[in-house]
N, C-alpha and C positions, 0 to 999 in steps of 0.2 A: 464281603471278605472272601479271599481265595482259599479254599480248603483242599485243593488238589495236592495230593502227595507227589513228591519227586522220587525218582528211581535211583537207588544206590549203585546198581550194576552199571558199569561203564565209567564210574568216577575213578580217577587215578588215586594212588595212595596219598599224594599231596592234597588232592581235593577232599578226600575223606578226612584228613587231618583238620582241614578248614571247617568241614561240616561239624566235626566234634567240638571244635573251639567255639563256633557260632552258637551251638546249643548249650554252651556252658560246661562242656566236659573237658577233661585233661586231653592234651594233644595226643598222647600215646593211645588214647581210645580209637583214634583214626587208624592206627596200625592194627589194632585188634579187629576192627570192622573189616579192614582189607584182608586179614587172615581168614576171617569167617567167610568172606565172599570168594576169594580167589584160590584159597587152599582147600577149605572145607565145603564150599558150594552150598551154603545153607539156603533154604527156601523162604525163611521168615526171620524177622528180627528177634523173635522170641527164642530162637535157637542159639543166639549169641550169648551164651550163658556166663562168660567171664565179664560181661558188662553188668553193672548193677541193675536191679529191677527198675529203679527210677530212670536210669539212663536209657534202658531199652524202651520204656514207655515214652520218654521224651523224643527218642529217635523215631519211634513208630508213629508218633503224632504228625510228623512232617515227611517221613520217607517210608518207602517199602523196598524190598529187595528188587522186585521187578522182573523176575524170571518168568518166561512164558514157554509152556510145553509145546512141542510140535502137535499139529492137528491132523496130520496124515503122514503115512510112510508107505513107500513102494520098495519092496525088498527083492533083490535079484538072486538068482540061483548061485551066482558067484560070491555072494556075501555083501555086495554093494547095497547100501541103503540110501534112498533119497527121501529126505524129510521136507515137509512143508511147515514153515514157522510163521506164526502171526507176528506182525511188527507194528510198532507204534508210530515211527517216524516223528517222534516228539519226546521230550524229556519227562512229560507228565504221565503218571501211572494211570490216569483216567482217560487218556487219549484213545482215539479209535484204534481198534486192532482188526479192522476189516480187510486189510491187505496182507499179502503173503509173499514170502520168498523161499527159494529152495536151498537146501543144504545137503551135501552128499558126503557120506562116510564110506571110505574105501579101505577095507582090510587087505593086507598083503603080507602074509607071514607075520613077522614081528613088528611090522610097520602098520600104523593106522593113520590114515590121512583124512582130514576134513577139508572140503571145498566150500568156503563160505561166500555169501553174497554181500555186496556193499551198497546196492541200490534196489529200489523197486522199479523194474523196467530199466531202460538204458537209452541214453541219447545218441550212442555211436551208430546204431542202425546198420551193423555189419550184415551183409546179404545172407550169410549162412547161419545166423543166430536167431533163435526164436525169441529171446528176451527183447531184442531190438524191435521186434514186431509188436510188442506190448505198448510201445511208447514209454515215456518217462513219467513216473508218478512221484518220485521223491528219493532223497538220500536217507539211508539208514543212519540212525544215531549210533554212537559208540555202544550203547546198551543193546540195540538191535543186532549189531555185529557180534558182540561177545556172547549174547544169549544163544547164538547158534552153537557155540562151544559149551557154554554153561549148562544148557538144558539138553545136550545131546545124550541119548541113552548110553552110547559107547564112549563117553567122555574119558573114562579112565584108560582106554586103549589108545588114545591119541599120541602120536609121536611127531606129527607134522601138520601145519596149517597152510593152506594155499588160498589166496584171495583170487579165485578164478571162477566164482559162481556168477550170479546175475549182477549186471552193472559193471561200470568202469571204475575200478578202485581209485584211480587218481582224480576222477571227477568228484570224488567225495574224500579228498585227501586229508582234510583236518581230522575227520572221524576215523579214517583208516590209520593214520599215524598215531592217534590217541589209543586205538585198539592195540596196535603193535607195541606201543609203550607199556601198556598194562600187561600184555603177554610176556614182555621181557623184563619188567621191573622186578627188583629183588623182593618187594612186598606185594607184587602181583602174582603172575603165574611163574615167574622166574625161569622162563624158557630162554634158550639161546636164540639169537636172531637167525642162526643157521637152520632152525626148524621152521622158519616162516618164509614163504615166497609170495610176492605181490606181482600180479600180472597186469599188463597195460597195453593198450594199442599205441601208446606214446602220446602224451598230452603236453603240449607246448608249455614251458615254464614249470609245470607241476612235476614232470618227470625229473627235472634237475633238482627241484626242492626235495623230492623223495630220496634221490640218491645222496643228497647232502645231509639229510636229517635222519636217515635210517641205515642200518647195516643189514637189513633183511635182503634175501635174494630177490632178484628182479627177473621177470619173464616177459618178453615182448612178443605180442601177437604179430607175426610177419605175414604169413600166408601167401605172399608173393614178393620176390625181390625186385620186381619190375614196377616202378612207381605208377604208371598208367593202369596196369592191370590191378595193382593193389587198390587204387582208387575206386575201380569198378566193384571191388569186393568190400572195401572198407572206406566209407566217406571221410573218416578221420585222417586219411592220408593227405587230404588237402590242407589241413591245419598244421600237421607235423609229419613230414614224409619219413619213410623208412630210412632214407639216406641221412636226413637230419638226426634221426633217432640214433643210428649207429655212430654218427660223428660225435654225438654227446656222450654215448657210452664209452667211447675211446678215451675220454678224459678221466676215467675212473679205473681203479685197480681191482681186477677180478681174479687175480692170481693166487689169493690166499683164502680168506674167510668167506667173502661174499661171492655168490655165483651169478652169472649172467646166462640166460637161456633164451631161445627163440621158439615160439610155438608155431607149428606149420601144419595146418589141415591140408590133406592131400586130395585133390580133385582130379579125376581121371582125364588125361589129355589137356588139362587146363593149366596146372601149375606143377606138374610132376615130370616134365620133360628134361632132357639133358641140357637144353639151353637154360632152363630154370636152375638146374644144379650148378652150372658154370657161373651163373649170375649170383647165386648164393655164396659160392666160394669167393668170388671177387669182392662182394659186398662186405663179407666178414673177415677177409684176410687180415691176419695179425691181431684180431680181437680174441681175447681169452673167453670162450663161450662154448655152448653146446646147442644143438638143434634137436627139438623133440617133434618127430613126425606123428601126426594124429589122424586116425580114421574119421571120416565124416559120418555123423549120425544124421540121417535125413530128417528134415522138418517140413511141415505142410506148406505147400505153395512155392517151394524152392526147388527148381530143377537143376541141381548140381550133382554130377556123377561122382561117386566115391572111388578113389583109386584102389586097385586090388592089392593083395598082400605082396605079390611078386614085384609089382612096380615100386611099392614103398621100400622093399628090401633093396632093389637096385639103386634107388635114390639114396638110401642110407649108406650103402657101400661106396657109392661115388663120392659123397660128401666126406665120409671118414677117410677114404684113401687120399683125398685132397686136403687133408688137414683140419676139417671141421668135424669134431666129435659129434656123432648123430645117433639117436636112439629112436625106436618105434614105441610109442606109448601103448601099453596094453589096453585094449578096449574093454571097458567094464560096464555092467548094468544094461546090456543091450536088450534084455527081455523085459525091462521096465521103461519108464519115460526117460530115455537115455540122454537125449539132447537137452542142453541147458534151456530152461524156460518152458518146457512142455508140461511139466506137472503143474506149475503155477498158472499157466494159461488155461489148462483144463479146469482148475479150481475156479479161476476167474469167470470162465464160461459155464460154470455150474455143471460140469461133466463128471465130477467126482463128489461124493458126499463128504460132509464133515465127519 
C-alpha cells in the first residue's frame, strides 16, 4: 500500500476543489484550502482552522502543505539575498530533497523582486552561464517553483517575480505556466500578470505556446544580434534563431499591457561594438520592446571580458537615439555568489556547509 503523502502547494484552486471532493468534503472547502495556502501561507494543515477537525485529519492523512525552508543564504551589502532551496522534483512529500536551486531576492526602494529558478541545471549550456556547466538534473515541479516564493523570508515585500534563475523556463513550460496561473488566479495569489516576467533563450514551438496562453511579460536572451556569433555563445540559436524569435514576437501586441524585452550581457570588444549596435537596431526595428544591458559576472573557467561602464553607456545611448529604448541593469550582489549557478555549484561540490 502506498502511504506517501502528496503536496498541496502547487495545486491550482480548481485542483484543490477536486481534492476536497475526492476526500468527501464540500467543494467550497477547496477554496478555503487555497486561501490558507496562497493568502495566509500556512505551514501545516492543522493551521487551517475553518476546516472541521475531521476534515483536517482526513486531509492530513493524504496530503501535507509541502513547504521547504531555504538551507543557506548569502546576503550582499546592497541588500540582495541569494537563497539555496532544497527541491523534490517530484509530487511526493517523501521524495528526495538532496538537490538545490538558487533564488535571489532584490530589494530596490519600494520594489521587491524575486528571481526564481525553474530547473535543476539547464540543457541550454550557454557559454557565459554557470548553471549550464552543471548539466541537467530535472525540471522543478510547480510546488518547487512556488516554494521559492512561499518560503522566502522577504515574501511580504515582493512586488515582482521574474523567471530568470537557474534553468530555461520554457523547457519546463507546463509547470511554469501552472505556477503563473496560480500567481494570477483570483483564489491564488491574485497578482496581475504585469508583475511577472518569464525569460527564455527562445524555444521553438514553446515560445509561441507561452505567448498564446499567458499575458505575463516576456524577456528574450539575445546577447548578440549576429546569428553566427550568438550560436558560439548560445547553442540554442541552432534550434530557434534570434531572427526567428523576433519574427514570432512581431505577431503579438506589446503596445499595451504586456512588455517584451531583450536581455543583453555586454562583453568587451565581443558584442558591444557599433556594428553590433547597428545590427540590434535593424533586428528590432518596428518592434515595441526594450533592451536591458547587463554586466557580466565572471564564472570559473570562462575567459570572457566584461564591458566597462563607459562602453555600456555608449551602447545604451546609441540604441536609444536610434529608437530602441535601452537601460543598463543595476549590478547587484557582486560581493556574494553573484553569477547564476555559483552558489548551488558550491553546495554541490561541498564547498559550503548546510
